[in-house]
C-alpha positions, -999 to +999 in steps of 0.1 A: +147-271+322+109-270+325+112-236+342+133-222+314+109-234+287+080-219+306+098-186+309+106-185+272+070-194+263+058-165+285+082-140+269+072-151+234+035-147+242+041-113+256+062-101+227+039-115+199+013-087+200+041-062+193+052-080+161+019-077+142+010-068+106+029-035+103+063-025+115+062-015+152+088+009+167+110-006+193+099+021+217+064+005+219+079-027+234+083-026+272+119-020+282+122-053+302+113-073+270+135-055+244+165-079+249+142-107+238+133-090+205+161-106+183+151-141+198+114-136+190+121-124+155+146-151+146+135-162+111+104-142+115+115-107+102+086-107+077+062-102+106+074-066+106+066-060+070+034-045+057+007-071+050-015-074+019-052-072+019-055-110+026-028-109+052-008-136+034+016-116+013+042-093+029+058-062+014+093-059+029+111-037+004+100-001-005+118+013-036+120+051-040+123+068-075+148+053-099+170+080-114+186+071-148+207+093-171+213+074-203+229+080-237+240+060-268+272+050-250+259+041-215+245+058-185+242+060-147+215+050-122+207+054-085+179+043-063+171+045-026+155+015-008+139+011+026+139-025+037+122-042+067+142-075+065+172-091+050+170-102+014+178-091-022+177-057-038+174-060-076+192-035-099+182-022-133+197-043-161+199-079-174+225-105-182+231-087-215+232-052-200+250-058-167+255-028-143+291-019-135+310-003-106+279-008-084+280+007-049+256+005-019+257+034+005+288+045-014+307+013-007+316-013-034+289-040-037+289-076-048+264-080-076+253-116-083+231-132-110+198-141-095+174-157-120+191-137-148+188-104-130+215-084-112+210-083-075+226-073-042+221-093-010+216-073+022+220-088+056+202-063+078+170-041+074+176-004+069+180+023+043+202+017+013+212+037-018+224+017-048+242+033-077+262+022-108+266+027-145+261+010-179+282+007-209+269-001-244+274+007-281+239+019-287+209+027-265+189-006-260+152-008-269+144-018-233+159-026-200+146-044-169+141-025-136+135-036-100+101-050-091+078-025-073+094+006-088+067+032-095+086+064-105+115+067-129+132+100-135+147+094-169+169+115-191+183+105-225+211+125-241+203+152-215+166+155-223+139+146-198+118+117-210+085+103-199+092+067-189+072+040-208+070+013-182+053-021-187+055-042-157+092-045-149+103-035-184+113+001-192+109+007-229+136+033-239+126+032-276+091+043-268+099+069-241+089+103-253+100+138-245+082+154-215+056+179-225+061+210-203+026+222-212+010+193-193+002+204-158+007+182-127-028+175-116-045+149-094-083+142-093-098+119-067-132+101-065-138+083-032-163+054-026-168+039+008-185+007+019-195+008+056-199-027+070-218-027+103-198-055+119-182-055+153-160-035+150-174-014+121-153-017+090-149+008+062-136-002+027-125+029+008-120+027-030-101+058-042-099+064-079-069+085-087-065+103-120-030+117-126-015+139-153+019+154-156+052+139-147+058+108-125+061+118-089+052+110-053+019+124-041+001+125-008-036+116-008-049+142+015-084+128+017-106+128+047-109+097+070-132+091+098-118+098+133-103+070+154-097+050+123-073+020+125-057+009+092-062-027+083-049-030+048-038-010+018-036-022-018-026-006-052-008-016-084+016+012-077+039+016-047+018+030-018+022+033+019+007+050+050+033+075+063+040+086+098+017+115+092-012+090+088-017+100+051-014+078+020+019+083+001+018+071-034+043+069-063+023+078-094+027+082-131+001+096-156-030+075-159-059+061-138-051+042-106-072+025-079-063+024-042-082+000-018-079+010+018-096-009+046-099+003+082-119-004+114-134+020+139-132+019+177-163+010+197-199+014+187-204+040+160-234+063+161-223+089+136-199+092+107-191+127+094-174+139+062-151+165+076-155+200+061-119+208+051-102+223+021-085+191+010-099+162-010-130+159-031-161+178-023-184+148-025-182+110-019-205+080-023-211+059+008-227+025+008-240+007+039-239-030+044-262-039+073-255-069+096-290-076+109-279-106+129-258-082+150-281-051+151-308-034+131-303+003+125-322+033+112-301+057+091-307+094+091-288+126+083-283+152+056-268+130+028-292+122+000-301+086-008-293+077-044-300+048-068-266+029-070-274+018-105-275+054-117-240+062-102-204+052-107-204+032-075-184+000-078-206-028-093-201-052-063-215-026-039-246-017-059-268-041-039-265-019-008-282+014+001-261+043-011-258+080-002-242+110-018-223+128+010-212+164+008-185+179+030-198+187+065-226+162+063-231+132+086-248+098+087-265+088+120-271+052+130-299+046+155-299+011+169-335-003+168-327-039+178-297-060+188-291-095+178-314-118+158-345-127+178-352-157+155-318-172+147-317-201+123-319-236+138-287-256+144-275-273+113-249-299+107-237-312+073-214-342+069-194-352+038-182-388+038-151-396+017-143-433+009 
């Protein structure tokens, strides 16, 4: 028995690195260990889901655009989902406006009332398409949609409408006709905070200004080489695709994406790649870690006064540079470690 427990413990410790923050393809797991994957992931499917910035929350369900064609008598809907674990897929509607004849992957689905919302339970991770229709006597003022939905392709009486979305509520009475004269444009402004830790960390704040119709876009902005993603956060659905780029479901307005990454090994130079995509200029801030090393910064970028720029308020205490495409920052190590570390200190708090 002891030998069996020891073997299981060893297998678990070997498999654990492959079940980290993001979903890992099975091909990355050694062939000899693949039979143990279901055992290791029992009740731990959330380990394959994308982690939030703090690593606590997990995002296991990715909704694609919700397609709705409505009228004064009812309407239809369909939506595709990518799921990383078993759980619940919520449908548009409420207890008053309950979806009918619902299918999942073209098979009849059992819809249950979960906290007043229509939902379908799925038993396995995978890709699912849900569809159904509504029936009413007049078009409702609003209707609830699934959490996390970023894009809604809405038509009312055959006319394309711009969806008025507030949280998980779609306001049909306030949705207006789509203006064909408005162009689909995207403007980016990128700010980076370079933290000289081991490894070096980069926090990128991407301000995205969108006009036109709701759609999925790819943020083709330049990232330093050998960058390893750590976290990605936005109020809209966003993910890093297999192409290494940020895929984002957007609607007109201003949106902020926070992307954190780390670099491999010691970094002596960071270069803003000279390519046709992305903004022509970025602001880079540098947060030194003198207890690890002291560096001298040089290069073509121009030092700027953070207070006279649009750099995020919380970063304005650090030196900042305006970096153009093709320019580089160089980091020359002057001293490693802290030659005069603070003395040992111990604080005790007694509770009676």
